[in-house]
Each structure stands twice: as structure tokens, then as C-alpha cells.
VEXLODO-181444 format. One record per residue: residue number from 1; x, y negated, z negated of N, C-alpha, C in turn. Coordinates in nm, 3 decimals. Atoms other than C-alpha are relative to their C-alpha. Layout:
VEXLODO-181444
[pt NUM, [X, Y, Z], [X, Y, Z], [X, Y, Z]]
...
end
This chain:
VEXLODO-181444
[pt 1, [-0.064, -0.055, -0.117], [2.298, 2.915, 0.173], [0.025, -0.110, 0.104]]
[pt 2, [-0.015, 0.106, -0.099], [2.236, 2.619, 0.404], [0.100, -0.104, -0.049]]
[pt 3, [-0.095, 0.098, 0.054], [2.427, 2.386, 0.171], [0.143, 0.051, 0.010]]
[pt 4, [-0.134, -0.057, -0.013], [2.723, 2.624, 0.174], [0.049, -0.009, 0.143]]
[pt 5, [-0.038, 0.007, -0.141], [2.723, 2.636, 0.554], [0.034, -0.145, 0.037]]
[pt 6, [-0.028, 0.139, -0.033], [2.702, 2.256, 0.578], [0.130, -0.048, -0.065]]
[pt 7, [-0.127, 0.036, 0.065], [2.989, 2.221, 0.328], [0.118, 0.056, 0.079]]
[pt 8, [-0.109, -0.060, -0.078], [3.203, 2.460, 0.533], [0.019, -0.072, 0.133]]
[pt 9, [-0.010, 0.066, -0.131], [3.122, 2.278, 0.858], [0.049, -0.144, -0.011]]
[pt 10, [-0.035, 0.141, 0.014], [3.189, 1.931, 0.719], [0.150, -0.023, -0.016]]
[pt 11, [-0.144, 0.015, 0.014], [3.557, 1.993, 0.653], [0.037, -0.063, -0.133]]
[pt 12, [-0.052, 0.052, 0.127], [3.775, 1.849, 0.379], [-0.055, -0.139, -0.032]]
[pt 13, [0.050, 0.135, 0.022], [3.667, 1.487, 0.425], [-0.149, 0.002, -0.035]]
[pt 14, [0.143, -0.012, 0.028], [3.299, 1.581, 0.431], [-0.025, 0.051, -0.141]]
[pt 15, [0.016, -0.053, 0.135], [3.338, 1.779, 0.111], [0.033, -0.106, -0.104]]
[pt 16, [-0.034, 0.108, 0.092], [3.505, 1.482, -0.057], [-0.113, -0.103, -0.009]]
[pt 17, [0.112, 0.095, -0.002], [3.221, 1.252, 0.051], [-0.118, 0.057, -0.077]]
[pt 18, [0.112, -0.064, 0.070], [2.959, 1.498, -0.073], [0.028, 0.007, -0.150]]
[pt 19, [-0.034, -0.005, 0.143], [3.141, 1.545, -0.404], [-0.007, -0.139, -0.064]]
[pt 20, [0.009, 0.138, 0.051], [3.170, 1.167, -0.445], [-0.146, -0.040, -0.021]]
[pt 21, [0.143, 0.034, 0.013], [2.798, 1.125, -0.380], [-0.061, 0.077, -0.117]]
[pt 22, [0.057, -0.080, 0.108], [2.710, 1.408, -0.619], [0.044, -0.054, -0.136]]
[pt 23, [-0.048, 0.054, 0.127], [2.923, 1.248, -0.890], [-0.075, -0.128, -0.040]]
[pt 24, [0.061, 0.130, 0.026], [2.748, 0.910, -0.855], [-0.142, -0.010, 0.056]]
[pt 25, [0.131, 0.004, -0.064], [2.408, 1.009, -0.719], [-0.104, -0.078, -0.080]]
[pt 26, [0.095, 0.077, 0.080], [2.216, 0.857, -1.010], [0.015, -0.149, 0.028]]
[pt 27, [-0.025, 0.141, -0.030], [2.378, 0.519, -0.944], [-0.049, -0.036, 0.141]]
[pt 28, [0.040, 0.028, -0.138], [2.326, 0.537, -0.565], [-0.152, 0.002, 0.015]]
[pt 29, [0.144, -0.011, -0.012], [1.965, 0.650, -0.594], [-0.071, -0.115, -0.071]]
[pt 30, [0.058, 0.113, 0.072], [1.889, 0.379, -0.851], [0.010, -0.127, 0.084]]
[pt 31, [-0.019, 0.119, -0.084], [2.032, 0.112, -0.621], [-0.098, 0.003, 0.118]]
[pt 32, [0.091, -0.011, -0.115], [1.826, 0.240, -0.325], [-0.144, -0.027, -0.043]]
[pt 33, [0.137, 0.020, 0.048], [1.503, 0.249, -0.528], [-0.023, -0.146, -0.038]]
[pt 34, [0.014, 0.141, 0.037], [1.563, -0.101, -0.671], [-0.007, -0.090, 0.124]]
[pt 35, [0.002, 0.078, -0.124], [1.636, -0.239, -0.324], [-0.135, 0.016, 0.069]]
[pt 36, [0.133, -0.023, -0.057], [1.315, -0.079, -0.197], [-0.107, -0.078, -0.074]]
[pt 37, [0.097, 0.076, 0.079], [1.121, -0.239, -0.483], [0.010, -0.149, 0.031]]
[pt 38, [-0.019, 0.141, -0.036], [1.271, -0.579, -0.398], [-0.060, -0.029, 0.137]]
[pt 39, [0.059, 0.019, -0.133], [1.173, -0.537, -0.032], [-0.152, 0.003, -0.006]]
[pt 40, [0.145, -0.004, 0.016], [0.820, -0.443, -0.137], [-0.051, -0.131, -0.060]]
[pt 41, [0.037, 0.127, 0.061], [0.798, -0.750, -0.359], [0.008, -0.115, 0.101]]
[pt 42, [-0.015, 0.104, -0.102], [0.925, -0.970, -0.075], [-0.112, 0.009, 0.103]]
[pt 43, [0.110, -0.018, -0.095], [0.665, -0.822, 0.161], [-0.133, -0.049, -0.060]]
[pt 44, [0.122, 0.045, 0.066], [0.385, -0.881, -0.090], [-0.003, -0.152, -0.015]]
[pt 45, [-0.007, 0.146, 0.008], [0.504, -1.239, -0.139], [-0.036, -0.064, 0.134]]
[pt 46, [0.033, 0.054, -0.132], [0.485, -1.300, 0.234], [-0.150, 0.011, 0.026]]
[pt 47, [0.145, -0.017, -0.018], [0.130, -1.161, 0.240], [-0.078, -0.101, -0.085]]
[pt 48, [0.066, 0.100, 0.085], [0.033, -1.388, -0.053], [0.007, -0.139, 0.061]]
[pt 49, [-0.016, 0.130, -0.063], [0.172, -1.690, 0.128], [-0.094, -0.014, 0.119]]
[pt 50, [0.090, 0.003, -0.116], [-0.019, -1.605, 0.446], [-0.145, -0.013, -0.046]]
[pt 51, [0.136, 0.007, 0.052], [-0.339, -1.547, 0.248], [-0.030, -0.140, -0.056]]
[pt 52, [0.018, 0.133, 0.057], [-0.291, -1.879, 0.066], [-0.016, -0.105, 0.111]]
[pt 53, [0.010, 0.093, -0.113], [-0.238, -2.066, 0.394], [-0.136, 0.013, 0.068]]
[pt 54, [0.127, -0.021, -0.068], [-0.543, -1.909, 0.554], [-0.117, -0.047, -0.086]]
[pt 55, [0.106, 0.046, 0.090], [-0.759, -1.981, 0.248], [-0.004, -0.153, 0.000]]
[pt 56, [-0.008, 0.146, -0.002], [-0.639, -2.342, 0.248], [-0.060, -0.057, 0.129]]
[pt 57, [0.049, 0.047, -0.130], [-0.725, -2.378, 0.617], [-0.142, 0.048, 0.031]]
[pt 58, [0.134, -0.055, -0.026], [-1.051, -2.178, 0.597], [-0.004, 0.086, 0.125]]
[pt 59, [-0.009, -0.085, -0.119], [-0.937, -1.935, 0.867], [0.008, 0.146, -0.039]]
[pt 60, [-0.005, -0.143, 0.024], [-0.949, -1.559, 0.902], [0.134, 0.063, 0.034]]
[pt 61, [-0.129, -0.056, -0.042], [-0.618, -1.495, 1.078], [0.090, -0.112, 0.052]]
[pt 62, [-0.098, 0.099, -0.047], [-0.302, -1.673, 1.186], [-0.019, -0.028, 0.148]]
[pt 63, [0.006, 0.041, -0.139], [-0.317, -1.868, 1.508], [0.114, -0.097, 0.027]]
[pt 64, [-0.101, 0.100, -0.035], [-0.085, -2.099, 1.696], [-0.035, -0.137, -0.058]]
[pt 65, [0.042, 0.127, 0.058], [-0.292, -2.391, 1.570], [0.040, -0.007, -0.148]]
[pt 66, [-0.042, -0.004, 0.140], [-0.223, -2.283, 1.212], [0.149, -0.026, -0.011]]
[pt 67, [-0.145, 0.019, 0.001], [0.148, -2.265, 1.287], [0.036, -0.144, 0.034]]
[pt 68, [-0.024, 0.141, -0.033], [0.140, -2.609, 1.451], [-0.031, -0.090, -0.118]]
[pt 69, [0.038, 0.077, 0.119], [-0.039, -2.746, 1.144], [0.109, 0.008, -0.106]]
[pt 70, [-0.104, -0.019, 0.101], [0.227, -2.599, 0.915], [0.130, -0.070, 0.038]]
[pt 71, [-0.123, 0.066, -0.044], [0.514, -2.732, 1.126], [-0.009, -0.151, -0.018]]
[pt 72, [0.018, 0.143, 0.016], [0.366, -3.081, 1.107], [-0.018, -0.040, -0.146]]
[pt 73, [0.025, 0.028, 0.141], [0.293, -3.052, 0.735], [0.132, -0.035, -0.069]]
[pt 74, [-0.121, 0.048, 0.066], [0.558, -3.259, 0.558], [-0.021, -0.024, -0.149]]
[pt 75, [0.034, 0.028, 0.139], [0.381, -3.289, 0.222], [0.075, 0.096, -0.093]]
[pt 76, [-0.076, -0.089, 0.088], [0.626, -3.155, -0.041], [-0.087, 0.066, -0.107]]
[pt 77, [0.089, -0.060, 0.100], [0.340, -3.093, -0.286], [-0.069, 0.125, 0.055]]
[pt 78, [0.061, -0.118, -0.064], [0.175, -2.853, -0.039], [0.095, 0.118, -0.007]]
[pt 79, [-0.097, -0.109, -0.002], [0.493, -2.649, -0.009], [0.034, 0.046, -0.142]]
[pt 80, [-0.024, -0.039, 0.140], [0.556, -2.656, -0.387], [-0.114, 0.087, -0.051]]
[pt 81, [0.116, -0.078, 0.042], [0.202, -2.531, -0.450], [0.002, 0.137, 0.066]]
[pt 82, [-0.005, -0.126, -0.073], [0.244, -2.266, -0.184], [0.104, 0.094, -0.059]]
[pt 83, [-0.106, -0.083, 0.057], [0.570, -2.142, -0.333], [-0.027, 0.039, -0.144]]
[pt 84, [0.037, -0.038, 0.136], [0.423, -2.141, -0.683], [-0.099, 0.117, -0.001]]
[pt 85, [0.094, -0.111, -0.006], [0.167, -1.886, -0.563], [0.070, 0.136, -0.004]]
[pt 86, [-0.077, -0.124, 0.010], [0.446, -1.626, -0.564], [0.088, -0.007, -0.124]]
[pt 87, [-0.076, -0.004, 0.126], [0.635, -1.514, -0.872], [0.151, -0.007, 0.022]]
[pt 88, [-0.144, -0.004, -0.030], [0.978, -1.448, -0.718], [0.018, -0.063, 0.138]]
[pt 89, [-0.010, 0.076, -0.126], [1.093, -1.685, -0.440], [0.076, 0.072, 0.111]]
[pt 90, [-0.059, -0.072, -0.114], [1.178, -1.425, -0.176], [-0.113, 0.045, 0.092]]
[pt 91, [0.096, -0.051, -0.097], [1.000, -1.321, 0.143], [0.071, 0.101, 0.089]]
[pt 92, [-0.058, -0.101, -0.086], [1.052, -1.030, 0.376], [0.020, -0.055, 0.140]]
[pt 93, [-0.021, 0.035, -0.140], [1.176, -1.052, 0.731], [-0.066, 0.106, 0.086]]
[pt 94, [0.068, -0.093, -0.090], [1.008, -0.890, 1.025], [0.096, 0.088, 0.080]]
[pt 95, [-0.089, -0.068, -0.093], [1.316, -0.779, 1.212], [0.103, 0.091, -0.064]]
[pt 96, [-0.105, -0.080, 0.063], [1.540, -0.613, 0.953], [-0.040, 0.037, -0.142]]
[pt 97, [0.027, -0.044, 0.136], [1.556, -0.454, 0.613], [0.075, -0.088, -0.100]]
[pt 98, [-0.056, 0.092, 0.098], [1.655, -0.760, 0.415], [-0.104, -0.104, -0.035]]
[pt 99, [0.094, 0.102, 0.042], [1.485, -1.049, 0.242], [0.067, -0.136, 0.004]]
[pt 100, [-0.049, 0.137, -0.007], [1.519, -1.425, 0.248], [-0.058, -0.082, -0.114]]
[pt 101, [0.054, 0.094, 0.097], [1.473, -1.712, 0.008], [-0.125, -0.063, 0.059]]
[pt 102, [0.126, 0.059, -0.047], [1.120, -1.847, 0.032], [0.013, -0.152, 0.001]]
[pt 103, [0.002, 0.146, -0.018], [1.137, -2.200, 0.170], [-0.073, -0.031, 0.129]]
[pt 104, [0.081, 0.041, -0.115], [0.962, -2.398, 0.441], [0.054, 0.055, 0.131]]
[pt 105, [-0.060, -0.043, -0.126], [1.205, -2.311, 0.720], [-0.015, 0.150, 0.022]]
[pt 106, [0.009, -0.145, -0.013], [1.211, -1.937, 0.652], [-0.145, 0.046, 0.017]]
[pt 107, [0.141, -0.036, -0.015], [0.833, -1.920, 0.615], [-0.046, -0.027, 0.142]]
[pt 108, [0.040, 0.033, -0.137], [0.779, -2.097, 0.947], [0.064, 0.094, 0.101]]
[pt 109, [-0.068, -0.091, -0.093], [1.039, -1.879, 1.121], [-0.065, 0.138, 0.000]]
[pt 110, [0.061, -0.132, 0.009], [0.881, -1.558, 0.993], [-0.142, 0.002, 0.055]]
[pt 111, [0.135, 0.005, -0.055], [0.529, -1.669, 1.080], [0.002, -0.008, 0.152]]
[pt 112, [-0.015, 0.005, -0.146], [0.644, -1.753, 1.433], [0.028, 0.138, 0.056]]
[pt 113, [-0.029, -0.136, -0.044], [0.791, -1.404, 1.469], [-0.123, 0.089, -0.014]]
[pt 114, [0.122, -0.078, 0.024], [0.470, -1.258, 1.324], [-0.099, -0.022, 0.113]]
[pt 115, [0.094, 0.028, -0.108], [0.257, -1.433, 1.585], [0.049, 0.054, 0.134]]
[pt 116, [-0.054, -0.052, -0.126], [0.489, -1.334, 1.871], [-0.016, 0.152, 0.009]]
[pt 117, [0.015, -0.146, -0.001], [0.471, -0.967, 1.768], [-0.145, 0.043, 0.023]]
[pt 118, [0.140, -0.036, -0.014], [0.093, -0.969, 1.758], [-0.047, -0.009, 0.143]]
[pt 119, [0.043, 0.017, -0.139], [0.072, -1.071, 2.124], [0.054, 0.105, 0.090]]
end
């Protein structure tokens, strides 16, 4: 009953959009679920990187000193080892629903945003 009322209220264009979605709903829903899984993986990768950094430094939580240490760290072996701790080289972002390639610049940028949000 409610679906019939919403179809009547949506007009001709709304009915076409709904019919299009119903025709391809399996494809759309699969894409949404896969994208959600990728975002989850990116979030878990970011957590692994943070945990690895904290374990390496012997700290319990991120601080500005940790961030300063990472910004000064130029050793390519450190960053290679850090990136090998994750299986897929993507990390999540704090401000939007997308992911980024895991590299030194993006990790530092995201950690800076993480620290700013905590304050």
C-alpha cells in the first residue's frame, strides 16, 4: 500500500527511476556492499599502521611527538616495513567516504587529522 502511494506521488520520472533500480538492483547492491567492504579494509589497514607505529615507538597512543618523529623519519626501509604490515595498500580517510593509496604522505596527513579531531 505504501509503495503504491509513493509510486503515485513520484510521478512519471520517479516511476522510471524506481523501475530502473528494480531492474538492476542486484548490480547496485553488489557494488554498494563491495565498496563498503573496501572501506572497512582501508579502515583496518589504517588501524594496523597506527598499531605498528605505536609498537615500534613503545607508546600507548598517538601524540604530537609521535607525529613529529614520523615526519622526520626519512628511512625508506621503515616505511617499506610499515606498508608491508598491511595486505592491500589502501587506507581510509577521516573526512569522507573514500580511501587513499597507502604512502608516507597520506599516512602523515591522516594521522595529523586524527590528532586534531581528538583534541
